[in-house]
C-alpha positions as CSV (number, residue, x, y, z in Angstrom):
1,M,10.5,15.3,-12.4
2,R,14.1,15.8,-13.4
3,T,14.5,18.5,-16.0
4,E,18.4,19.0,-15.9
5,A,21.3,16.8,-16.7
6,L,22.9,15.1,-13.7
7,P,26.1,16.8,-12.4
8,R,29.5,15.3,-13.0
9,P,30.4,13.3,-10.0
10,A,33.5,13.9,-7.9
11,K,36.0,11.2,-7.1
12,I,35.2,9.1,-4.0
13,L,38.1,8.6,-1.6
14,P,38.6,5.0,-0.6
15,G,37.8,5.5,3.0
16,L,34.5,7.1,2.2
17,R,33.1,4.5,-0.3
18,R,30.3,2.3,1.2
19,L,31.2,-1.3,1.5
20,R,28.8,-3.6,-0.3
21,N,28.1,-7.3,-0.3
22,T,29.8,-7.9,2.9
23,Y,27.1,-10.6,3.6
24,R,29.1,-12.9,1.3
25,A,31.6,-13.3,4.1
26,G,29.0,-15.2,6.1
27,S,30.0,-18.7,7.1
28,N,26.9,-20.5,5.9
29,P,23.7,-19.8,3.8
30,V,21.6,-18.9,6.8
31,S,24.2,-16.4,8.2
32,R,24.6,-14.9,4.7
33,L,20.8,-14.6,4.4
34,L,20.5,-12.8,7.7
35,L,23.5,-10.6,7.0
36,R,22.0,-9.6,3.5
37,L,18.7,-8.8,5.1
38,G,20.5,-6.4,7.5
39,E,22.8,-4.8,4.9
40,D,20.7,-4.6,1.7
41,S,17.5,-2.6,2.1
42,Q,16.2,-3.6,-1.4
43,F,16.6,-7.3,-0.7
44,Q,14.9,-6.7,2.6
45,R,12.1,-4.8,0.9
46,S,11.7,-7.5,-1.8
47,T,11.4,-10.2,0.9
48,L,8.6,-8.3,2.7
49,Q,6.9,-7.6,-0.6
50,A,7.0,-11.2,-1.5
51,A,5.9,-12.4,1.9
52,F,2.9,-9.9,2.0
53,A,1.9,-10.8,-1.6
54,L,1.9,-14.4,-0.7
55,L,-0.3,-13.7,2.4
56,C,-2.7,-11.8,0.1
57,V,-2.8,-14.8,-2.3
58,W,-3.4,-17.1,0.6
59,I,-6.3,-14.9,1.8
60,G,-7.7,-14.8,-1.7
61,V,-7.6,-18.6,-2.1
62,E,-9.3,-19.1,1.4
63,F,-12.0,-16.6,0.5
64,Y,-12.7,-18.3,-2.8
65,F,-13.3,-21.6,-0.9
66,F,-15.4,-19.8,1.6
67,Y,-17.6,-18.4,-1.2
68,R,-17.8,-21.7,-3.0
69,W,-19.1,-23.3,0.2
70,G,-21.7,-20.6,0.5
71,A,-22.8,-20.8,-3.1
72,S,-22.9,-24.5,-3.2
73,G,-25.6,-25.0,-0.5
74,E,-23.1,-26.7,1.8
75,T,-22.2,-29.4,-0.7
76,A,-18.7,-28.1,-0.9
77,G,-16.4,-28.4,2.2
78,F,-16.6,-25.5,4.6
79,T,-13.7,-23.2,4.8
80,P,-13.7,-20.3,7.4
81,R,-13.8,-16.8,6.0
82,P,-10.4,-15.1,6.3
83,P,-10.9,-11.7,8.1
84,G,-7.9,-10.3,6.2
85,V,-10.1,-9.9,3.1
86,E,-11.4,-6.8,4.6
87,G,-8.2,-5.1,3.8
88,F,-9.5,-4.9,0.2
89,L,-12.6,-2.8,1.3
90,P,-11.0,0.6,1.8
91,I,-14.2,2.7,1.5
92,S,-16.0,0.6,4.1
93,A,-12.9,0.9,6.3
94,L,-12.9,4.7,5.9
95,I,-16.5,4.9,6.8
96,S,-15.9,2.7,9.8
97,L,-13.0,5.0,10.8
98,K,-15.2,8.1,10.8
99,Y,-17.9,6.2,12.6
100,F,-15.4,5.3,15.4
101,F,-14.2,8.8,15.8
102,L,-17.9,10.0,16.1
103,T,-19.1,7.3,18.4
104,G,-16.2,5.4,19.8
105,V,-17.7,2.2,18.4
106,V,-15.8,-0.4,16.5
107,N,-18.6,-1.9,14.4
108,N,-18.8,-5.7,14.1
109,I,-19.5,-5.8,10.3
110,H,-16.0,-5.4,9.0
111,P,-13.8,-4.6,12.1
112,S,-10.6,-6.0,10.8
113,G,-10.8,-3.6,7.9
114,L,-10.8,-0.7,10.4
115,F,-7.6,-2.0,12.0
116,I,-5.9,-2.7,8.7
117,L,-6.6,0.9,7.6
118,A,-5.4,2.2,11.0
119,A,-2.2,0.1,10.5
120,I,-1.6,1.5,7.0
121,F,-2.1,5.1,8.4
122,G,0.2,4.3,11.3
123,V,2.9,3.2,8.9
124,S,2.5,6.4,6.9
125,L,2.6,8.7,9.9
126,V,5.9,7.1,11.0
127,L,7.6,6.2,7.7
128,K,5.9,8.2,5.0
129,K,4.3,6.1,2.2
130,A,6.4,3.1,3.1
131,F,3.2,0.9,3.0
132,C,3.0,1.5,-0.8
133,S,6.5,0.3,-1.6
134,W,7.1,-2.3,1.2
135,L,3.7,-4.0,1.7
136,C,1.0,-3.0,-0.7
137,P,0.3,-5.9,-3.1
138,V,-0.9,-3.5,-5.8
139,G,2.3,-1.5,-5.4
140,T,4.3,-4.7,-5.7
141,L,2.4,-5.7,-8.9
142,S,3.0,-2.2,-10.3
143,E,6.7,-2.3,-9.6
144,S,7.0,-5.7,-11.1
145,L,5.2,-4.5,-14.3
146,W,7.5,-1.5,-14.9
147,M,10.5,-3.5,-14.2
148,L,9.3,-6.0,-16.7
149,G,8.9,-3.1,-19.2
150,R,12.4,-2.0,-18.5
151,H,13.8,-5.5,-19.0
152,L,11.8,-5.9,-22.3
153,F,12.4,-2.5,-23.9
154,G,15.6,-1.3,-22.0
155,R,13.9,1.7,-20.4
156,N,10.5,3.1,-19.3
157,I,8.7,6.1,-20.7
158,T,9.2,9.3,-18.8
159,L,6.2,11.6,-19.3
160,P,7.0,15.2,-20.0
161,R,6.4,17.7,-17.2
162,W,3.5,19.3,-18.9
163,L,1.6,16.0,-18.8
164,D,3.0,14.4,-15.6
165,Y,1.7,17.2,-13.3
166,P,-1.9,17.2,-14.5
167,L,-1.9,13.4,-14.5
168,R,-0.6,13.3,-10.9
169,S,-3.5,15.5,-9.8
170,L,-6.0,12.8,-10.8
171,K,-5.3,10.7,-7.7
172,Y,-5.8,13.7,-5.5
173,I,-9.1,14.5,-7.3
174,L,-10.3,10.9,-6.7
175,M,-9.1,11.0,-3.1
176,A,-10.9,14.3,-2.5
177,F,-14.2,12.9,-3.9
178,F,-14.1,9.8,-1.5
179,V,-13.0,11.9,1.5
180,W,-15.7,14.4,0.8
181,A,-18.4,11.7,0.4
182,V,-17.5,10.1,3.7
183,A,-16.9,13.5,5.5
184,S,-20.4,14.7,4.5
185,M,-22.1,11.7,6.3
186,E,-23.4,12.1,9.7
187,A,-23.3,9.2,12.3
188,G,-26.8,8.1,11.4
189,D,-25.8,7.9,7.7
190,L,-22.7,6.1,8.6
191,A,-24.5,3.5,10.7
192,N,-27.2,3.0,8.0
193,F,-24.4,2.2,5.5
194,I,-22.3,0.0,7.9
195,Y,-25.2,-2.2,8.9
196,S,-26.8,-2.3,5.5
197,P,-27.3,-5.6,3.5
198,Y,-24.9,-4.2,0.9
199,N,-22.0,-3.5,3.3
200,R,-22.5,-6.9,5.0
201,V,-21.7,-8.6,1.7
202,A,-19.2,-6.0,0.4
203,D,-16.5,-8.6,0.4
204,I,-18.6,-11.0,-1.7
205,K,-19.5,-8.2,-4.0
206,M,-15.8,-7.4,-4.4
207,Y,-15.0,-11.0,-5.1
208,L,-17.7,-11.3,-7.8
209,F,-16.5,-8.1,-9.4
210,F,-13.3,-9.9,-10.4
211,A,-14.8,-13.4,-10.7
212,E,-17.5,-12.3,-13.1
213,I,-15.7,-9.3,-14.6
214,G,-17.4,-7.5,-17.4
215,S,-15.8,-6.6,-20.7
216,F,-15.5,-2.9,-19.9
217,A,-13.8,-3.6,-16.6
218,L,-11.5,-6.2,-18.1
219,W,-10.4,-3.9,-20.9
220,T,-9.7,-1.2,-18.4
221,L,-7.5,-3.5,-16.4
222,V,-5.7,-4.6,-19.6
223,V,-5.0,-0.9,-20.5
224,L,-3.8,-0.2,-17.0
225,V,-1.4,-3.2,-17.1
226,V,0.0,-2.1,-20.5
227,L,0.4,1.5,-19.2
228,S,2.1,0.1,-16.0
229,V,4.6,-1.9,-18.2
230,L,5.5,1.2,-20.3
231,V,5.3,4.0,-17.6
232,R,7.0,3.6,-14.2
233,N,4.5,3.2,-11.3
234,F,1.6,4.5,-13.6
235,W,-1.2,3.4,-11.3
236,C,0.5,4.5,-8.1
237,R,1.7,7.8,-9.4
238,Y,-1.4,8.9,-11.3
239,L,-4.5,7.1,-10.2
240,C,-4.4,5.6,-6.7
241,P,-6.5,7.7,-4.3
242,Y,-5.2,5.5,-1.5
243,G,-1.7,6.5,-2.1
244,A,-2.7,10.1,-2.4
245,L,-4.2,9.9,1.1
246,L,-1.1,8.2,2.5
247,G,1.1,10.8,0.8
248,I,-0.6,13.6,2.7
249,A,-0.4,11.6,5.9
250,G,3.2,10.9,5.3
251,L,3.9,14.7,5.3
252,L,3.6,14.4,9.1
253,S,6.3,11.7,9.4
254,P,9.4,12.6,11.3
255,L,11.5,10.1,9.5
256,K,12.7,11.4,6.1
257,I,15.5,10.7,3.6
258,T,18.2,13.1,4.7
259,R,21.3,14.1,2.6
260,N,24.6,15.2,3.9
261,A,25.7,17.9,1.5
262,S,29.2,18.0,2.9
263,S,30.0,14.4,1.9
264,C,27.8,14.2,-1.2
265,V,29.8,13.9,-4.5
266,D,27.0,14.9,-6.8
267,C,27.0,11.5,-8.6
268,G,23.3,11.7,-9.1
269,L,22.8,8.0,-8.6
270,C,20.2,8.6,-5.9
271,A,18.0,10.6,-8.4
272,K,18.5,8.0,-11.1
273,A,17.4,5.2,-8.7
274,C,14.3,7.1,-7.3
275,P,11.1,5.5,-8.8
276,A,9.2,8.7,-8.1
277,G,11.6,10.8,-10.1
278,I,12.6,13.1,-7.2
279,D,15.8,15.1,-7.5
280,V,17.2,13.6,-4.2
281,H,20.7,14.9,-4.9
282,R,19.5,18.5,-4.8
283,L,17.7,18.2,-1.5
284,T,18.6,18.3,2.1
285,R,15.4,16.6,3.3
286,V,13.1,14.6,1.0
287,R,9.7,16.0,2.0
288,S,7.8,15.1,-1.2
289,D,4.4,13.5,-0.8
290,E,5.5,11.3,-3.8
291,C,8.4,9.7,-1.7
292,M,7.4,6.1,-0.9
293,S,10.4,5.5,1.5
294,C,11.5,2.6,-0.8
295,M,15.2,3.3,0.2
296,A,16.3,2.8,-3.4
297,C,18.1,6.1,-3.3
298,V,19.9,5.3,0.0
299,E,21.0,1.9,-1.4
300,A,22.3,3.5,-4.5
301,C,24.4,6.1,-2.7
302,P,28.1,5.1,-3.0
303,V,29.3,7.3,-0.1
304,K,29.1,6.4,3.6
305,A,26.7,8.4,5.8
306,T,25.5,10.7,3.0
307,L,21.9,9.5,2.4
308,E,20.2,8.2,5.5
309,V,16.8,8.1,7.2
310,K,16.6,10.5,10.1
311,A,14.0,12.2,12.3
312,T,16.0,15.4,12.1
313,R,19.2,16.5,10.3
314,R,21.3,16.1,13.5
315,S,19.6,12.9,14.9
316,R,21.0,9.4,14.5
317,A,20.2,7.5,11.4
318,V,17.9,4.6,11.2
319,P,19.9,1.6,10.1
320,A,18.9,-0.2,7.0
321,W,18.0,-3.5,8.9
322,A,15.6,-1.5,11.3
323,F,13.7,0.3,8.6
324,G,11.9,-2.8,7.2
325,A,11.5,-4.1,10.8
326,L,9.6,-0.8,11.6
327,V,7.4,-1.1,8.6
328,A,6.4,-4.6,9.5
329,G,6.4,-3.9,13.2
330,V,4.0,-1.0,13.1
331,F,1.6,-2.8,10.8
332,V,1.7,-6.0,12.9
333,A,1.3,-4.1,16.2
334,V,-1.9,-2.2,15.1
335,T,-3.5,-5.2,13.5
336,G,-2.4,-7.4,16.4
337,L,-4.3,-4.9,18.7
338,G,-7.4,-5.7,16.8
339,I,-6.9,-9.4,17.2
340,M,-6.1,-9.2,20.9
341,T,-9.1,-6.9,21.7
342,G,-11.5,-9.2,19.9
343,H,-12.1,-6.8,17.0
344,W,-10.9,-9.0,14.2
345,Q,-13.6,-11.6,13.3
346,N,-16.8,-10.0,12.1
347,G,-20.3,-10.7,13.6
348,I,-21.8,-12.2,10.5
349,S,-22.4,-15.9,10.8
350,P,-21.7,-18.5,8.1
351,A,-25.3,-19.2,7.8
352,E,-26.1,-15.5,7.2
353,Y,-23.4,-15.3,4.6
354,Q,-24.8,-18.4,2.9
355,R,-28.3,-16.9,2.8
356,R,-27.1,-13.6,1.4
357,I,-24.9,-15.2,-1.2
358,H,-28.0,-16.7,-2.7
359,Q,-29.8,-13.4,-2.6
360,I,-26.9,-11.3,-3.9
361,D,-28.6,-10.2,-7.1
362,A,-31.5,-8.6,-5.2
363,P,-31.7,-4.8,-5.4
364,I,-31.1,-4.4,-1.7
365,Y,-27.5,-5.4,-2.2
366,N,-26.6,-2.4,-4.4
367,H,-25.6,1.1,-3.5
368,F,-25.2,4.5,-5.2
369,R,-22.2,6.7,-4.0
370,G,-22.6,5.5,-0.4
371,H,-26.4,5.6,-0.4
372,V,-28.1,2.2,0.1
373,P,-31.7,1.2,-0.4
374,A,-34.0,1.3,2.6
375,Y,-33.9,-1.9,4.6
376,G,-35.7,-3.4,7.6
377,P,-34.5,-5.2,10.7
378,N,-34.9,-8.6,9.0
379,D,-33.0,-7.6,5.8
């Protein structure tokens, strides 16, 4: 959090000022688009956010039609289940990840969820929390809400430091609970959960949670939306355990925002642009676990070669066009590995899904903190 007034900026010599909007010199709309994608990191990021959000919407629509087929008793047309829906089952994926480390087995219940989680971790290990700001659909929604609030009210609420710090700890407490719960499970416990009737239909249960949402959950979502409009990145900053885990993983990332103090004019525009409230203009390397590598500070810097993404202070900078390509490339490479090795489609047949959808209210399809009811081989 910023607690001091921003310094008075020095004058920028003409030769040091960054050139902007050079893409407008393109000869046609396509060349201008490509040039802008290479020059403007925020336009590139918005493009990736929109593409990934549309992909998630497409997955959601496909899954809705798949569920409708299963619930209808085959009177509705059949739509294949989209494996990407498993990306919305992070606890199941975390359990699958530990099971893989203990046994070397990629389970066939929700295998794509495991590879999606591995891809997200891969992005974080290379590019800090870039998944949160470049790809995550919840992060995109959160950013859209606080930008809406700034448009409506002219500003967002900045919580005081005495309240901001305790609230930020909440996501780490939630993360610690989930990590502890999974870490305490042995291989047998993990297998018992993975192959349980509950986990087999965890995607269906997740869908029904939103399709048949109760009043308490609905009002909770309404409160979160309102708070996200008023306070910048409320969910991501204070409550998301996934983001907390990725922030810790991102501490190992070699690529960090690096400031060249000799050319910095102390304008403070980088700190003003940072959605995480980091005092970028006072740092040499941005190591904070709150940094989402959104590149907003780099784009805001008016001086050439002053804020850059580097592996070390003396290494070459990663150009703006390459950063987004790295985010998408790492994610696609890891998920593509799952597809090429045959670990993408799960082993649950449409007929089994249909049978279980009609039994979904049975007690065997419940769980309590990772503990599932006893089940037999025919369950």
